[in-house]
C-alpha positions in Angstrom: 16.1 6.1 12.6 16.1 9.1 10.2 19.5 8.0 8.9 18.2 4.5 8.1 15.2 5.9 6.3 17.3 8.3 4.3 19.5 5.3 3.2 16.5 3.4 2.1 15.0 6.3 0.2 18.3 7.0 -1.4 18.8 3.4 -2.5 15.3 3.2 -4.0 16.0 6.6 -5.6 18.6 4.9 -7.8 15.9 3.3 -9.8 12.9 5.6 -9.2 14.0 9.2 -9.6 12.4 12.2 -7.9 9.8 10.3 -5.9 11.0 10.6 -2.3 7.6 11.4 -0.8 5.9 8.4 -2.5 8.7 6.1 -1.3 8.3 7.4 2.3 4.5 6.8 2.1 5.2 3.2 0.8 7.6 2.6 3.7 5.0 4.0 6.1 2.5 1.5 4.8 4.9 -1.4 5.2 6.0 -0.5 8.7 2.4 0.1 9.7 1.8 -3.6 8.7 -0.5 -2.7 5.9 -0.9 -3.3 2.1 -0.3 -0.8 -0.6 -2.3 0.1 -3.7 -0.5 2.1 -6.4 -2.8 3.6 -9.0 -1.4 5.3 -12.1 -1.0 5.2 -15.8 1.2 2.5 -17.4 4.9 3.3 -17.5 5.0 5.5 -14.4 7.3 3.2 -12.3 4.8 1.2 -10.3 6.5 -2.2 -10.8 9.9 -0.6 -10.4 9.0 0.8 -7.0 7.7 -2.6 -5.8 10.8 -4.5 -6.9 13.1 -1.9 -5.5 11.4 -1.9 -2.1 11.7 -5.7 -1.9 15.4 -5.5 -2.8 16.2 -2.7 -0.3 14.3 -4.4 2.5 16.0 -7.8 1.7 12.7 -9.6 1.3 11.7 -12.4 -1.0 9.6 -11.1 -4.0 7.1 -12.6 -6.4 5.1 -10.9 -9.2 1.7 -11.9 -10.6 0.6 -10.3 -13.8 -3.2 -10.1 -13.4 -5.1 -10.9 -16.6 -8.8 -11.6 -17.4 -8.2 -15.4 -17.6 -6.2 -15.6 -14.3 -7.7 -18.1 -11.8 -7.6 -18.1 -8.0 -5.5 -21.3 -8.1 -2.9 -19.4 -10.1 -2.4 -17.2 -7.1 -2.9 -19.5 -4.1 -1.6 -22.8 -5.5 -3.1 -26.2 -6.2 -2.8 -29.8 -5.0 -1.6 -32.4 -7.5 -1.9 -36.1 -7.1 1.4 -37.9 -6.8 1.0 -41.4 -8.1 4.2 -42.7 -6.5 3.2 -41.5 -3.1 -0.5 -42.2 -3.7 -1.4 -38.8 -2.2 -2.0 -35.2 -3.1 0.9 -32.8 -2.9 0.3 -29.1 -2.5 2.2 -26.8 -4.9 2.2 -23.3 -3.4 1.4 -20.4 -5.6 3.3 -17.1 -5.9 1.3 -15.7 -2.9 3.8 -17.6 -0.6 6.4 -14.8 -0.5 7.2 -11.8 1.6 6.5 -9.0 -1.0 3.9 -9.9 -3.5 3.4 -7.5 -6.5 -0.2 -7.9 -7.8 0.4 -6.1 -11.1 -2.7 -4.6 -12.7 -5.0 -6.1 -10.2 -8.1 -4.5 -11.9 -7.4 -6.4 -15.1 -8.8 -9.6 -13.7 -12.2 -10.7 -12.6 -13.7 -10.0 -9.2 -13.6 -13.7 -8.3 -9.8 -13.8 -8.8 -9.4 -10.4 -7.1 -11.1 -11.8 -4.0 -8.6 -14.7 -3.8 -6.2 -12.2 -2.2 -8.7 -11.0 0.5 -8.0 -13.7 3.1 -4.3 -13.5 2.5 -4.2 -9.7 3.0 -6.5 -9.7 6.1 -5.5 -12.9 7.9 -1.9 -13.6 6.7 -3.0 -17.1 5.6 -4.8 -18.8 2.8 -7.2 -21.7 2.8 -6.9 -24.1 -0.2 -9.0 -27.2 -0.5 -9.9 -27.1 3.2 -6.4 -26.7 4.5 -5.1 -23.4 6.0 -1.6 -22.4 5.3 0.3 -19.5 7.0 2.1 -16.9 5.0 5.4 -15.3 6.0 5.1 -12.9 9.0 6.3 -10.0 6.8 3.8 -10.7 4.0 3.2 -7.4 2.2 1.0 -6.9 -0.9 1.8 -4.1 -3.4 -1.0 -4.0 -5.9 -1.0 -1.8 -9.0 -3.9 -0.7 -11.0 -4.6 1.4 -14.1 -7.2 4.1 -13.9 -10.7 2.6 -14.1 -11.4 4.9 -17.0 -9.2 2.6 -19.1 -10.8 -0.2 -21.1 -10.7 -3.8 -19.8 -10.7 -2.9 -16.1 -12.8 -4.3 -13.3 -13.1 -1.7 -10.5 -12.2 -3.0 -7.1 -15.3 -3.1 -4.8 -15.2 -1.0 -1.6 -14.7 -4.1 0.6 -11.5 -4.9 -1.2 -10.3 -1.3 -1.4 -10.6 -1.1 2.3 -8.1 -4.0 2.7 -5.4 -1.6 1.4 -4.0 0.5 4.2 -2.9 3.2 1.7 -3.4 4.1 -2.0 -0.9 6.4 -3.7 -0.1 7.8 -7.1 3.3 8.3 -8.5 2.5 10.9 -11.1 4.8 12.2 -13.9 8.4 12.9 -13.0 9.7 16.4 -12.4 11.7 18.2 -15.1 15.1 17.4 -13.5 14.2 13.8 -12.9 13.0 13.3 -16.4 16.0 15.0 -17.9 18.2 12.6 -15.9 16.2 9.8 -17.4 16.9 11.1 -20.9 20.6 11.4 -20.2 21.2 8.2 -18.3 20.5 4.5 -18.8 17.1 3.0 -18.0 16.9 3.0 -14.2 15.3 -0.4 -14.2 18.6 -1.8 -15.4 20.1 -0.7 -12.0 17.7 -2.9 -10.0 20.4 -5.5 -9.6 22.7 -2.9 -8.0 20.2 -2.0 -5.3 21.4 -3.4 -2.0 19.5 -4.3 1.2 19.7 -1.7 3.9 17.5 -3.2 6.6 17.6 -6.6 8.4 14.5 -8.4 9.3 15.3 -7.7 13.0 15.4 -4.0 12.3 12.2 -4.1 10.4 10.5 -6.0 13.1 11.7 -3.5 15.7 10.4 -0.6 13.6 7.0 -2.2 13.4 7.0 -2.7 17.2 8.2 0.8 17.9 5.2 2.2 16.1 3.0 1.1 19.0 5.1 3.2 21.4 4.6 6.5 19.6 2.6 8.9 21.8 -0.6 10.6 20.8 -1.8 13.5 22.9 -5.4 13.9 23.8 -5.6 17.1 21.8 -4.4 15.2 18.7 -7.0 12.5 19.3 -9.6 15.3 19.4 -8.4 16.6 16.1 -8.5 13.1 14.6 -12.1 12.7 15.8 -13.1 16.0 14.3 -11.7 15.0 10.9 -13.5 11.6 11.0 -16.8 13.1 12.2 -16.7 15.7 9.4 -16.7 13.0 6.8 -19.7 11.3 8.4 -22.0 14.4 8.7 -21.0 16.7 5.8 -23.6 16.6 3.0 -21.0 16.2 0.3 -20.0 12.8 1.5 -21.9 9.7 0.3 -20.4 7.9 3.3 -17.6 8.8 5.7 -14.6 7.1 7.3 -15.3 3.8 9.1 -13.8 3.0 12.6 -11.3 0.8 10.8 -10.4 3.6 8.5 -9.9 6.0 11.5 -7.6 3.5 13.2 -5.7 3.1 9.9 -5.2 6.9 9.8 -3.9 7.0 13.3 -1.5 4.1 12.8 -0.1 5.6 9.6 0.3 9.0 11.4 2.3 7.3 14.2 4.4 5.5 11.7 5.1 8.7 9.7 6.2 10.4 12.9 8.5 7.5 13.8 10.1 7.5 10.4 10.9 11.2 10.9 12.6 10.7 14.3 9.7 11.6 16.5 8.1 9.6 19.3 5.0 11.7 19.3 2.4 12.6 16.6 1.9 16.2 15.5 -1.0 17.5 13.3 1.2 17.6 10.2 1.6 13.8 10.5 -2.2 13.2 10.2 -2.4 15.8 7.4 0.4 14.3 5.4 -0.8 10.7 5.4 -4.6 11.4 5.2 -4.9 11.6 1.4 -3.2 8.2 1.0 -5.2 6.5 3.8 -8.6 8.1 3.3 -9.2 9.0 -0.3 -10.1 5.5 -1.4 -12.4 5.1 1.7 -14.8 8.0 1.0 -17.0 9.0 -1.9 -18.6 12.2 -3.0 -22.4 12.2 -2.8 -22.7 14.0 -6.1 -19.8 12.4 -8.0 -18.9 8.8 -7.9 -15.7 9.3 -10.0 -12.8 7.3 -8.6 -10.6 10.4 -8.2 -13.2 12.4 -6.1 -11.8 11.1 -2.8 -8.6 13.3 -3.0 -10.7 16.4 -3.4 -12.9 15.4 -0.5 -9.8 14.9 1.8 -8.5 18.3 0.8 -11.9 19.8 1.7 -11.8 18.1 5.1 -8.4 19.4 5.9 -9.4 22.9 4.9 -12.6 22.8 6.9 -11.5 21.3 10.2 -9.4 23.4 12.5 -6.4 21.8 14.3 -7.6 23.5 17.5 -11.3 22.9 18.0 -13.6 25.8 18.8 
């Protein structure tokens, strides 16, 4: 397992330098059967990561550039009347793929943003009264610019909660950036990235997550973390039961990707910022970045071994 994950990370690393941790978090999200939101400034490699992951995993890939004039039909598809057949023929939209990159999702209106909700939650879309299934491996990678930038429509809490994880890429380290300066544009190497995982291997990985063991003491620790967010005065609201289950599922997946069949406290601690930060809010500060500071406060305040 660890060897396979290292191969995947190394292959993605050909086009996204110095971001091993973020790549592992993205893989954790995928193998936990969730959807990923990447928030960062333009030009940080968000689109490159999404395209590279699809290539490495051998999955079909579509990209939608979200703009203020995008309509739900541009995502889901539309029925067009065929005069020769005297009937309507459905033309599927780009959502019918295995990896969908929703680029700059907060550049479009809430009505169009919500068009993805059913697809992300149910694995299907309903167009003009007909329900159509999406591929079993359907995985949304959405990118968004910071909400402080002009021309953005912040995602509502209900839609943020549909994303299992939210990550940031950040600026590259000095060595990685120097390598960028000296070499060719890594995006030009996307065509050289080869698939490392078969669909059967990916399906087995997703099934194996369910078999990862969680000790009672670990569940106690998880409950203390969750309860702290619900009772501490600095939280406007805490982690929902769905958020708590998401944290547990991601911790189990992180453990599996590192060759363990049991969860340890460090697994919860590692994935918690990506899973929880977009699900909580500071009671005094509604800034979008406050969630990461709250998660750090929780981890510093709750003991692994309860008193």
